N, C-alpha and C positions, 0 to 999 in steps of 0.2 A: 504494500500500500504506500503511495507517495506521501512525503512529508510536506508540511506547509510552514513557512516562517513568516511571522508578522513582526515588523519592526516599528519602533517608535510609538509603542502603546503607552498612554499616560499611566503614571504610577498609581494614581487613584483608581483607575479602571482595573489595574492588576490586583490591587488590594481588595476591591469589591468582588472580583471574580474568585479570588482565593477564599474569601469569606463565604461566597455562595457555594463553592465546591465543598468546603468543610461542612456547611449545613446539609448538603446533599450526600455527605459521606463519600466523596470522590476526590481524586487528585485533581489538580488544576488542569492537567492535560486531558483527563477523562471528561471534566466539566466542559472544557472548550470544545471537545469533539462532539459532545451531546448537543451543545448550543448550535454548533455549525450544522450538524445533521438535521436537527429539527427545523432550523431556519431555512435550509435549502429545500426541505420537503414541503414546506407550506407556501402557498401562493397568496397573492393579495386577496383573492376571493375567499380563501380559508379564514383570513383575519377579519374580513367584512362579515362573514357568517358568524364568527365567534362574537364579534361586537354586537350583532343583532340578537344573539342568544342572551348575552348579558343584559342588553336593553330590555328584552322581554321579561327576564327574571326580575329585574329591578321594578318594572312596571307591575308585575304580578304581586309584588310585595306591598303595593299600595302607597309607597312613599313617592312623593313628588320631588323630582330633582330640581335643585336651584339653577337659575340661569347664571352661568359663570360671568357673563358680561356685566350683570348687575353687581355681582360680588366684587369684581375688579373695580368697577366704578365707585362702589362704596369704599373700598380700600384706598383708592386714589384721593378721595375727598376727605380722608382723615387728616 
């Protein structure tokens, strides 16, 4: 299997990836492999479908979601 080398990755990103790997009980290399494989297998349509499922689940819970534009406006006016 071919190897891939990624250069100039931000140190904070590496720290976050190491933390994520530890939480998942994997080495950094295995975590990166998992992320790359999942990412390469999913299409934009898959993500759109997932977002729609999440929207439907939230709506079924009966909670109304706030308008982020209004929240940003309120924050700016403080």
